[in-house]
C-alpha positions as CSV (number, residue, x, y, z in Angstrom):
1,M,-93.0,62.1,117.2
2,S,-94.1,60.0,114.2
3,T,-91.8,59.9,111.2
4,W,-94.5,61.3,108.8
5,R,-95.0,64.3,111.2
6,R,-91.3,64.9,111.6
7,K,-90.7,64.8,107.8
8,A,-93.7,67.1,107.2
9,I,-92.2,69.7,109.6
10,E,-88.9,69.4,107.8
11,A,-90.6,70.0,104.5
12,V,-92.7,73.0,105.6
13,P,-91.5,74.3,108.9
14,E,-93.8,77.3,108.6
15,L,-96.7,74.8,109.3
16,R,-95.1,73.2,112.3
17,D,-98.0,74.2,114.7
18,R,-100.7,72.9,112.3
19,I,-98.8,69.7,111.6
20,E,-98.2,69.0,115.2
21,Q,-102.0,69.5,115.9
22,S,-102.9,67.2,112.9
23,W,-104.5,64.1,114.3
24,S,-103.6,62.0,111.2
25,P,-101.6,62.1,108.0
26,M,-104.8,62.9,106.1
27,A,-105.4,66.0,108.3
28,A,-101.9,67.1,107.6
29,W,-102.3,66.7,103.8
30,I,-105.4,68.9,103.9
31,E,-103.2,71.7,105.3
32,L,-100.3,70.9,102.9
33,R,-102.6,70.8,99.8
34,S,-103.9,74.3,100.7
35,L,-100.3,75.6,101.2
36,F,-99.3,74.0,97.9
37,E,-102.1,75.6,96.0
38,Q,-101.2,79.0,97.6
39,A,-97.6,78.5,96.7
40,M,-98.5,77.7,93.1
41,K,-100.8,80.7,92.8
42,N,-98.1,83.0,94.3
43,G,-95.3,81.6,92.1
44,D,-93.4,80.2,95.1
45,I,-92.1,77.2,93.2
46,Q,-89.5,76.4,95.9
47,R,-92.2,75.9,98.6
48,A,-94.3,73.8,96.1
49,R,-91.2,71.7,95.4
50,R,-90.6,71.0,99.1
51,I,-94.2,69.9,99.5
52,M,-93.9,67.7,96.3
53,D,-90.7,66.1,97.7
54,Y,-92.6,65.3,100.9
55,A,-95.4,63.8,98.8
56,R,-92.9,61.5,97.1
57,Y,-91.6,60.5,100.5
58,C,-95.1,59.7,101.7
59,L,-95.9,57.6,98.6
60,A,-92.9,55.5,99.3
61,A,-93.3,55.3,103.1
62,P,-93.8,51.9,104.6
63,N,-97.2,52.9,106.1
64,A,-100.5,52.4,104.3
65,D,-102.2,55.3,106.1
66,V,-99.5,57.7,105.0
67,N,-99.6,56.3,101.4
68,T,-103.4,56.7,101.3
69,A,-103.4,60.2,102.8
70,V,-101.0,61.6,100.2
71,A,-102.8,59.9,97.3
72,V,-106.3,61.0,98.4
73,G,-105.5,64.2,100.1
74,F,-103.0,65.6,97.5
75,I,-102.1,63.6,94.4
76,E,-105.7,63.2,93.2
77,H,-106.2,67.0,93.4
78,L,-103.1,67.9,91.4
79,A,-105.0,68.6,88.2
80,D,-107.9,70.5,89.9
81,D,-106.5,74.0,89.5
82,E,-105.5,75.5,86.2
83,A,-102.5,77.4,87.6
84,T,-101.1,74.2,89.1
85,R,-101.7,72.2,85.9
86,A,-99.8,74.8,83.9
87,R,-96.7,74.4,86.0
88,L,-97.0,70.7,86.9
89,P,-94.4,69.7,84.3
90,E,-91.9,71.7,86.2
91,L,-92.6,69.8,89.4
92,I,-93.0,66.2,88.4
93,S,-91.5,63.9,85.9
94,V,-93.3,62.3,82.9
95,R,-92.9,58.9,84.8
96,E,-94.6,60.4,87.9
97,F,-97.4,61.8,85.8
98,N,-98.0,58.4,84.2
99,D,-97.8,56.6,87.5
100,W,-100.2,59.1,89.2
101,R,-102.5,59.6,86.2
102,E,-105.1,57.0,87.5
103,I,-105.1,58.7,90.9
104,M,-105.6,62.1,89.4
105,S,-108.5,60.7,87.3
106,Y,-110.7,60.7,90.3
107,H,-111.0,64.5,90.1
108,A,-109.8,65.3,86.5
109,D,-111.6,64.3,83.3
110,D,-110.0,62.7,80.3
111,Q,-109.7,66.0,78.5
112,V,-107.7,67.6,81.3
113,L,-105.4,64.6,81.7
114,E,-104.8,64.5,77.9
115,S,-103.9,68.1,78.0
116,L,-101.4,67.5,80.8
117,N,-100.1,64.5,78.9
118,A,-99.5,66.7,75.8
119,A,-97.7,69.2,78.0
120,F,-95.4,66.5,79.3
121,R,-94.7,65.2,75.8
122,S,-93.9,68.7,74.7
123,K,-91.5,69.1,77.7
124,T,-89.6,65.9,76.7
125,A,-89.6,66.7,73.0
126,R,-87.9,70.1,73.4
127,P,-84.4,70.1,72.0
128,R,-81.6,70.8,74.4
129,K,-79.6,74.0,73.9
130,S,-76.0,73.4,73.0
131,S,-73.3,75.2,75.0
C-alpha cells in the first residue's frame, strides 16, 4: 500500500473503502474535501483537524503528485464555503494562511481573502487571559 493511501486511512479510517478504491491521490482528495466540508458544516472540528493534519503531511510529502493533489483538490477550495472560512482560523496558523493564500486565490477573490486575513490578524491580536 502506498504511503499516501496508508496515511489517508490513518487520518480518516471511516473512509477506508473509498480511499482504497481511489486510483490516485487526487481522487482521494475529492473524497476528503467532501468529508471536510461536511465536518465543518456539522461542527465536527476534530474530524476537520484530522483531515487538515493529513493535508499538511501531503504538502510536505516527497511526491509531486501528492503535493499537487492536496493543493488543487483541497487547499485551493478552503475559502469556497462561508462556514469553513468562519472557522478556518481555528484550523490553520497565520503562517499557513499566508503560505497558502496564493493557492486559495484560484477560487477566492481578493475581498474574501482580505476578510480571512483580517480574521487571522484579529486572532493574533487578541490579548491572552491571565491565570
